N, C-alpha and C positions, 0 to 999 in steps of 0.2 A: 694440817688443818684444813677443813672445808672452809669454802665460801665464808659462812656464814658465821660459823665461830672464828673465824681472822676478821672480820670485820668488826665483830664485837669487840675483841680481844683490842685492835687496834686504837676504835673511837676512845676506845675506856684507859687506856695507855694515856693518848693523847689528852685527858684531861684530870686522869690522876697520879702521884706518884708510887705506881703499886710494882713490885715483883713481878717483870714482866712473866717468868717461867711459871710462876703460881697461878697467878692469871689464868693462864693460856690452860694450864691444867684443871683450874675451878669451871673454867667456861667450855671444854670438854664436856665436861663430866656436868656440868647443865645441860651442854645440848643435846647430848644422847640423851638424859633424860626425857628431857620434851619432846625428842623423835619418838621415844618410846610409847610414850603420853599421847601424842597425836597418835600414833601406831592404833591406840586400842580408840582414842574418842571415833579416829574414820569407821573400825571395824563397827563398833558400836552404835554408830548413825544409820551407818550403811544397812545393816541389820534393822534396823528399826524400819527404817523406810524401804527394806525390801518385805517384812511384815504386812506395812500399811499397803503399799503398792498390787500387791499379790492377796489382799485379806485373807491371809494365812490362815485355816482353822482345822483345828484337828481332824474333824469329821470330813474333810478334804483332800486324800490323797493326793491329789495333784498339785495343789500350793504348796502340800507341805515339802513334797520330792523337787520341785523347781525351787524352792525356796533354800533348799539347805543346801542345791548344786550353785546355787547363786552364792549364796554366803560363804561357802570352801571358797570357791575363786578368787572370789574379794579378800579373804581374809588370807588367802596364798599370796595374792599381789601385792596386797599392803604388806605384810611382813616381808618377802622379800624385797623391797624397798627399803623397811626400811632399816634392815641386816646391813646392807650398802651402804647406805647414808650413814650408818653409825659407823659401819669399819673407814669409812669415805673422813669422819672424824676423828679418829686415833692416826690418822695419817696414812692408810693402806693402799695401795692400786686396786682401786677396783676392777681396774679393765680386765686381768685375767680371769675373775670373775665372772665375769658377764661372759668374756668369750668361752669360756668352761659351762658354764650354765646352758649357752646356745648349742654345742655341742653335744653336753648331756641331754639335753632334749630334743636333736636331732634325732641322737640313740636310742631315745626311750620313745620316742614317736617309733621309730620302723619297729622296733622290737613290743612293743602294742597296739599295733593297728586292729586285730577284734576289738580288744579293751577299749579301742578311741572309739571304733564304731557302736559296740554296745549301750556306749555313755549316750552320744549325739542317738544315734535310733529311739534312747531312752525317754531323751530329753523330747523331742518331737511327739513322739506318742504319749504323755504328757500334758506338752501343750498345745497339742490341737485335741487333747479329749478321743484320740483314737478309741481308748476302754478306759475301764474306770475300773478299779477293786467291785466287784462281786457283780461284775456285769457277766454274760454269758456268751460265748465268744469260742470260733473257732479258727485256731492256728496251726496249718499244716498237715488239716485233719484230723487235729486234735478239738474235742469239743468240748467242754466246761466250763465253772465259774472262774473266775479271776482271785485266786486265794491273795496275792501280793502284788504289787505293781513296783518294783526299781527302778531308778537309773541304769540298770545293768542286766537287770533281767527280771522274768516276769515268771510269775506261779501260780500254773492253774489246776481246778481237780475238775473232775468228771465224774459221773454220777456214783461209779464205782468205787470210789473213795481213791483213786489213780491218781495220783501226784505228778504235772509234769514240769521242768523247769524249762524255760527256753529264752535264750539270750536276746535282746533286745535287737543283737541286729541281723538276725537269723530270720526276725521276723518280717514278713512279707506281705501280700493280701491278707486281710482281718475280716470274718463276719460278725459281727456285732449284735446277736441277738435281742438285747434287750435295751438298742436305741429307738425302738417302733412298738409300738402293738401287736402283738401275735395272733395268729389267724390258727384260727382250731377247726377241725372239719370232721363231722361225725356220718360215716357212710352206711347206709340200711335199706333193705331188700324186703318187698313186698310180689303177694302173689301174683299173677299174670288178670288176674280176673277179679282184680281190687277197682275201685270206681276213684280213677285217680280225680276227677273233679273235686268228691268228696272228702278225695284225701288231702286235697290242698286248701279246703276250706279249714279243716281239722287242725292241718299243721301250723297256720296263720293264729288260732287261737293259744294252741302247745307254744309257740314261740312268744307268745304276749308274754307268760307267763316267767317266762326264763331269767330276763332284768332284774325279777324279783325275787327270783331264788337263788342265784347266782351274783354277788356283788362285784364280782373280778371280771363280769362280761360286762363290755364295755358300750354296747347299743345290742337292741332287737336282732338276734340270729335273721339271716335270711337262709329261705328255702330255696335250692337252685333247681329242684327239679327231678325231671331223669338223669342220670350221667349214663346209663348202660343196659340194653337190654341183653342179659345174664342167660343159662342155663335153663335156671331156674327161679328167677325173680328179674322184679324190675328195680335195677338199686337206682336210690337216690342220695341226695345230698341235701345235708346243714353245715353252714361255713357261720362262722363268732368271731369276733373281734375278741381279746380278753390282754390287763395287764401284761408286760414283757414276763417272756414264757413259762406266765400260767395256765395255759391252756391244755398240758396232760391232763392233766384233774378233773375238770372240767367236760374234755371228752367222753371219760370213765363213767364222771355222774350224769352225762346226756345219754349215752348210748344205753343204759337204766330208763332211764326217765322214757325215751325213746318205745321203749321195747313196754313198758308198762302203759303207754299212753295207746300202744298202737294195740294189745292187749285188751284195753278196757273197752276199744270203739271198734272192735270185733274185727280188724283187721287182722290179715293171715300174713306171720312172716315165714316164708316157706322154708323148708330145708331141702339138701340136693336131689333131687329125685333122676332116677333112670328109666327108661322106659325102654320093656325087651318088647319084641317084635317074633312071634311065633315063626319060621320060615316052614311054609305050606309044602 
């Protein structure tokens, strides 16, 4: 018997005249039940504490994944200890079990190094908030939206609908496009005989209307001026900030607006021209 059940048995035998063997069996059974109940209580209490400490929410994949990992570890440790205590109550020498568990753990560790690496990497990705579900990221040259984020692997889907499952242990550098505002760029060209001073003043009026028209634009766009003297045009640029990864649609719409605006103000949008000189 363990020290606990033996101490209780000796205490009762010293006070009451009870059959020692029957008493010891009853005490062992009660002690085992108490250890099992204690295991359930510890697991339930730890789950409650983890829920409160991490503020677990169904809409927060990070807290859900971390809480599941911690709960699983605690549950395994608690019930492993409870099993050892129960075996001790039954008079079983638990030393070989502990030694076997150590050897088995070492063997499993060597055989599952990649799996362990995936789990550890996944834990740090989630804990450090490297990226979350629905973030647009680029991992090892593959760019797309994070479909799911697990403790072992991450699933990313690109704009073509291609889905890639990436082991967390193989994730090195990550570009997260959803962390900050995105920058949109609209380049356009005007003819060489354009009055640039007039164009600058007109563009300022044009850009004042952009934020009113497009809610996803964070602030008034900036007219960057001349960026290139091309063969057939003076190229100019507009840049603007949008909500993360929302600039694609705004760029397309703004190019259309620029064409309409320039046309309405009689500013020529040139097309490629070739000047041919006749040799005399």
